[in-house]
C-alpha positions in Angstrom: 0.0 0.0 0.0 2.8 2.3 0.9 4.6 1.5 -2.3 1.5 2.4 -4.3 1.2 5.7 -2.5 4.8 6.5 -3.2 4.3 5.6 -6.8 1.3 7.8 -7.1 3.1 10.7 -5.5 6.0 10.2 -7.8 3.7 10.2 -10.9 2.0 13.3 -9.6 5.4 15.1 -9.4 6.3 14.0 -13.0 2.8 15.1 -14.2 3.2 18.5 -12.5 6.5 18.9 -14.1 5.1 18.1 -17.5 2.2 20.6 -16.8 4.8 23.2 -15.9 6.5 22.9 -19.4 3.2 22.5 -21.2 2.3 26.3 -21.4 5.4 27.1 -23.5 4.6 24.2 -25.7 1.0 25.4 -26.1 2.0 28.9 -26.8 4.3 27.7 -29.8 2.5 25.4 -32.1 5.5 25.9 -34.5 9.0 26.9 -34.1 10.9 28.0 -37.3 14.7 28.1 -37.5 16.3 29.8 -40.5 20.0 29.1 -40.8 22.4 29.0 -43.7 22.9 27.5 -47.1 23.3 23.7 -47.5 26.8 22.5 -47.1 27.4 25.2 -44.6 28.1 25.2 -40.8 25.0 27.5 -40.2 22.7 24.8 -41.6 24.3 22.2 -39.3 24.1 24.4 -36.4 20.5 25.2 -37.2 19.8 21.4 -37.1 21.5 21.0 -33.7 19.4 23.9 -32.3 16.4 22.3 -33.8 17.1 19.0 -31.9 17.6 21.1 -28.7 14.2 22.9 -29.3 12.3 19.7 -29.7 13.7 18.5 -26.4 12.3 21.5 -24.5 9.1 22.2 -26.6 7.2 18.9 -26.6 4.3 19.0 -28.8 5.7 22.0 -31.0 6.5 21.4 -34.7 10.2 22.5 -35.2 11.5 23.1 -38.7 14.9 24.2 -40.0 15.2 26.2 -43.2 18.0 27.5 -45.3 18.7 31.2 -45.2 21.6 33.7 -44.7 22.8 36.0 -42.0 21.3 39.2 -43.5 18.0 37.3 -44.6 17.5 35.8 -41.3 17.2 39.1 -39.5 14.7 40.2 -41.8 12.6 37.0 -41.7 12.7 37.0 -37.8 11.7 40.7 -37.8 8.7 39.9 -40.3 7.6 37.0 -38.0 8.6 34.4 -40.8 11.0 32.8 -38.4 11.6 32.5 -34.7 15.3 31.9 -34.5 18.2 32.3 -36.8 22.0 32.4 -37.3 23.7 35.8 -37.9 26.4 38.2 -36.8 26.5 40.8 -34.3 27.7 43.5 -36.8 24.8 42.7 -39.1 22.4 42.9 -36.1 23.4 46.2 -35.0 23.3 47.5 -38.6 19.9 46.2 -39.0 18.7 48.2 -35.9 20.0 51.3 -37.4 19.1 50.6 -41.0 22.9 51.0 -42.0 25.2 49.1 -44.1 23.5 46.2 -46.1 20.2 47.2 -44.3 20.3 50.9 -45.8 17.1 51.9 -47.4 15.2 49.7 -45.2 13.1 50.1 -42.0 15.1 49.5 -38.9 14.4 46.1 -37.4 12.3 46.2 -34.4 11.3 42.7 -33.5 14.5 40.9 -33.0 16.5 40.1 -30.0 19.7 37.9 -29.4 19.6 34.7 -27.4 23.4 34.0 -27.3 26.8 34.7 -28.7 28.2 31.4 -29.9 31.8 31.8 -31.3 34.0 33.8 -33.5 33.9 32.7 -37.2 37.0 33.3 -39.3 35.9 34.9 -42.5 37.2 35.9 -45.9 39.8 33.2 -46.5 41.3 34.2 -49.8 42.1 30.7 -51.3 43.8 30.1 -54.7 45.4 27.0 -56.2 48.9 26.3 -54.7 50.4 26.7 -58.1 48.6 30.0 -58.7 50.7 33.1 -59.8 49.0 35.2 -57.2 50.9 35.8 -54.0 49.0 38.6 -52.2 45.8 40.4 -52.2 47.7 43.7 -52.6 49.2 42.2 -55.8 45.8 41.5 -57.1 44.7 45.1 -56.4 47.7 46.5 -58.4 47.7 44.1 -61.4 44.1 44.1 -61.9 43.9 40.4 -63.3 41.0 38.9 -65.1 40.5 36.7 -62.0 37.3 34.3 -61.7 36.4 34.8 -58.0 33.8 32.8 -56.0 32.1 33.9 -52.9 28.9 32.8 -51.0 25.4 33.6 -51.8 24.6 37.3 -52.5 23.6 39.2 -49.5 25.0 36.6 -47.1 27.3 37.7 -44.4 30.4 36.0 -45.9 29.8 37.8 -49.2 29.4 41.1 -47.4 32.4 40.5 -45.3 34.5 39.6 -48.3 33.7 42.6 -50.1 34.3 44.8 -47.1 37.8 43.2 -46.8 38.7 43.7 -50.3 37.5 47.3 -50.2 40.2 48.0 -47.8 42.7 47.1 -50.5 40.9 49.6 -52.8 38.8 47.4 -55.0 35.3 45.9 -55.0 33.6 43.1 -56.7 32.4 45.4 -59.5 36.0 46.4 -60.2 36.9 42.8 -60.7 34.2 42.6 -63.3 35.5 45.9 -64.9 39.0 44.2 -65.2 37.4 41.5 -67.4 37.2 39.0 -64.5 34.0 37.7 -62.8 32.5 37.2 -59.4 30.0 34.5 -58.8 27.8 34.1 -55.7 27.5 30.4 -55.2 26.8 27.7 -52.6 29.8 26.3 -50.8 29.4 22.9 -52.6 29.4 24.7 -56.0 32.4 26.8 -55.1 34.3 23.5 -54.4 33.2 21.9 -57.5 33.9 24.9 -59.7 37.6 25.3 -58.5 38.1 21.5 -58.8 37.0 21.5 -62.3 39.1 24.5 -63.2 36.2 26.8 -63.9 37.2 29.3 -61.2 40.6 30.8 -59.9 39.9 31.8 -56.3 37.4 31.6 -53.4 36.9 34.0 -50.7 34.8 33.2 -47.7 34.7 30.9 -44.6 36.0 27.5 -44.6 33.1 25.2 -44.0 32.5 21.5 -44.6 32.3 21.8 -48.5 35.4 24.1 -48.5 37.2 21.6 -46.3 36.5 19.0 -48.9 37.9 21.3 -51.6 41.2 22.0 -49.7 41.6 18.2 -49.2 41.1 17.4 -52.7 43.1 20.3 -54.3 46.3 21.8 -53.0 45.4 25.3 -52.1 47.1 28.4 -50.6 45.8 31.3 -48.6 46.6 34.9 -49.4 46.7 36.4 -45.8 45.1 39.6 -44.9 47.5 42.3 -44.1 47.6 43.8 -40.6 46.8 47.4 -41.6 43.5 46.0 -43.3 42.8 44.0 -40.2 43.2 47.1 -38.1 40.7 48.9 -40.3 38.2 46.1 -40.3 38.4 45.9 -36.4 37.4 49.6 -36.5 34.2 48.5 -38.7 32.9 45.9 -36.2 35.0 42.8 -37.2 37.1 40.8 -34.8 40.8 39.8 -35.2 41.2 36.1 -34.6 44.3 34.1 -34.4 44.7 31.2 -36.8 47.0 28.7 -35.2 50.1 27.2 -36.9 49.0 23.9 -38.4 45.2 24.5 -38.1 45.2 24.2 -42.0 48.2 23.0 -44.0 48.6 26.5 -45.6 48.9 28.1 -42.2 52.6 27.4 -41.2 52.7 30.0 -38.4 50.3 31.8 -36.1 48.7 34.5 -38.1 46.1 37.2 -37.4 42.8 36.9 -39.4 39.4 38.4 -39.8 36.4 37.0 -37.9 32.9 37.9 -37.1 30.9 37.1 -33.9 28.2 34.5 -34.4 25.0 35.0 -32.7 21.6 33.5 -32.4 18.9 36.2 -33.1 15.2 35.4 -31.9 11.9 37.1 -32.2 11.2 39.7 -29.5 7.8 38.3 -28.9 8.8 34.6 -28.2 7.7 33.6 -24.7 10.3 34.1 -22.2 10.0 30.5 -20.8 10.7 29.0 -24.2 13.8 31.1 -24.8 15.0 30.3 -21.3 14.5 26.6 -21.7 16.4 26.6 -25.0 19.2 28.8 -23.6 19.5 26.5 -20.7 19.8 23.2 -22.6 22.3 24.7 -25.0 24.5 25.9 -22.2 24.2 22.9 -20.2 24.8 20.6 -23.0 27.7 22.5 -24.8 28.9 19.4 -26.6 25.8 19.9 -29.0 27.2 23.2 -30.3 30.9 22.2 -30.0 30.5 19.0 -32.0 29.0 20.8 -35.0 32.2 22.1 -36.5 35.8 23.2 -35.5 34.5 26.9 -35.5 32.2 26.1 -32.7 34.6 23.8 -30.7 35.4 27.1 -28.6 31.9 27.6 -27.6 31.9 28.5 -23.8 28.5 28.9 -22.2 29.8 31.3 -19.5 30.6 33.7 -22.5 27.3 33.5 -24.0 26.4 37.1 -23.3 29.8 38.5 -24.3 29.8 41.0 -27.1 26.1 41.7 -26.3 24.7 44.9 -24.9 22.2 44.0 -22.1 19.4 45.6 -24.2 20.1 43.3 -27.1 19.5 40.1 -25.0 16.1 38.4 -25.1 14.5 38.6 -21.5 14.3 34.8 -21.4 18.1 34.2 -22.0 18.9 37.2 -19.8 17.1 35.5 -16.9 19.3 32.3 -17.3 22.4 34.5 -17.6 21.6 36.4 -14.4 20.8 33.1 -12.6 24.2 31.8 -13.5 26.0 35.2 -12.5 27.1 35.8 -16.1 25.3 39.1 -16.3 24.8 41.4 -13.3 
């Protein structure tokens, strides 16, 4: 009899726990994640976040769609997505309708759930036997180079052109020299260079580009320090590539990076955002195992690079409980 009462008591506690989480699930019939292009790390990261969302939002239909850092902020602002992947520089520009968001209304319905990691950007890669030795040389010689970058309007494409502009030329200039600039998926970039239909790629090293540099011997044209200094004043980070991190990095070298963040809709229930923040921070291996870029994810730094007013109240509640935000 006592055992039966104990079992009923335990069942009641479990039921109560389930009822506690039920409101957040009931409030969200669907939860849409907008990530990055197929073959990229943002898409893989979106998939992992989707798994985490399903674990804390029982009964909610969770979907992961392709997108891009710029597009994601606009989709969340318009209520077409609930969470996305982006960069803090772009988020700040979206709030002010500046940069790539010029001539648009300022974004008003987006907050940030967490800072994830620095993402090295704008690797300028050419074949190992290429005659090009530096980005500055390309600026001077104005060759008919066939350049590839990521999808138009994506953060890597924007970052790449911002980097090249510090050398005094743009994508349009390359076209005026008789060259070409193609906005392609990472998988397409890999195939085009392997097949000899392109000369160079500028963007991040994601899974498909890892395949490229494994298949074809490549070299990196490093970004000069004065350019990195100027980019740092424009909202980008400077990040150290360690010797041996890639076979074409034979010594520690400074490189350009952006801060990867997870923007969310301002109107998302606090409890839902709190629960998702909590599970990602308490199971950090979920994010760390996505790709080398995210292996440095440190939950205690999830609020770094973020002004308090940027952070969604649900995430802020968790960070304050942990003592990570005062």
